[in-house]
Residue, then its C-alpha position, 0 to 999 in steps of 0.5 A: m549735741k556732738k557728745d549726745y551723738e557720740k554717745q548714741i554711736v557707742k550705744n549703737i555699736k554695743n547693740i550691733q554686737k548683741e545681734k547674733k543673726i547679723l554677726k552670722i550673716t556678716e561671717q557668711w557674707m565675708n566667706e562668700t565674697a572672698k571667693i569672688k575677689y570682691t575687694y578687687n572691684f574698687e578704685w580711689m581717684g583712678r587707681p585700684i585700691i583692693q580694699l573693702p569700702q568699709d575699711i576705706i572709710a575706717m582709714q579715712e576716719l583714723i587719718w582725719k582723727v590722728k592727722p599724721d604727718l607721715i603714713i608708712e605703708t608696706g605693700i604698694a600693688h597698684g598704688g590705690s591706698l597710697i593715693f587714698y592716704a595722700s588725698i586725705l592728707e591733702l584735704i587736711g593740708n599736711g602730711e606725707v606717705l611712704g610706700i614700700d614694696i619688694d617689687i614695684r611694677e613699672h606700669n604701676r610706678i608710672e601711673i602713681e608718679k603721674h598722679s596729682m597726689f604723687k606730690r605727697i608720696t615717696m616710694i622705696q623698692g626692697s624688702s620691708v624687713s631688710d636692714d637697708i630698707i629700715l635704715k632708709v625708713k629711719e631717714v624719712v621719719k626724722n623730724k616726724k612727730n606723728i606717724m601711722v603705719v599700715l602693714d599690707s605686704n607678704h601675709t605670712h606669720e613670720h613676715v608680718l611678725k617681723e614687720l610688727e617688730l620693726y615698724s612698731q617703733f615708728v608709730s606715735k602714741n595715740s596713733y595706729l598700726v593697722v594690719f590688713d588681711t587678719i581675716v585670713e585666719d577666719l576664712p576657709d583655708n582652701l581659699f589660699n591654696d595658691r598662697p604661702w599663708g592660711k589658717g595658723n600662718n597669717p597676719k592675725t596669728a602674727v598680731y597675737k604673738f606680737l601683743n603677747n610680748n608688747d603692751y604698747f599697743v592694744i586692739d581697738k575693738n570699737i573699729q571692727n565692731k562698728l564696721l562688721i565687714t572688714v579684712a582687718p579684725d583685730g588688726y586695728l592696733k592703737r599705741v597707748k604707751 
């Protein structure tokens, strides 16, 4: 029964990609909701998570499938994603979360540290691409056999590419390196007038550059094709070697 169900899902996803009208509506929906900061409206266990519900579900599926003993995330913000990952690991019964941010705001740190899921979380303040932070990460990953990485900090091409080059080494085979906000390349450029990133300078351009020189990872198109609505098109990278 399970195999039949899985085959039906594969068929459903293939059929979705043939529906040009749906794909066009999805593109329009993403453009319009980006203008009103739709992703800022959600929380996980009391903390703002700033993600689309579809990507939250996708990450839950990946974590449950991979069952990592460590999830590394660059970019903490309010800590909702850290709490989310820790809560799924709590359900699994194993695993830790390492969050890295160049500026962990004191009010956010307080709220994260008093949360019930903090028992599975470690936070490090500093630039994710600095030598001293990478050394600290290497200490944390010692004796960890199954690691997942999520990149969600500074979204410029240069920064994300550097993160990809540095953090890809920690990802275990058959696990994932997830790069959020690759959608920036596909949205109207005027949405990012107050940010240093935009079309031609964003996580997706960094992913493409990274993959040009690396055959250890492939884009798992099945995830975005299933979701339709995602901030990470071409950003779900599976390690295959």
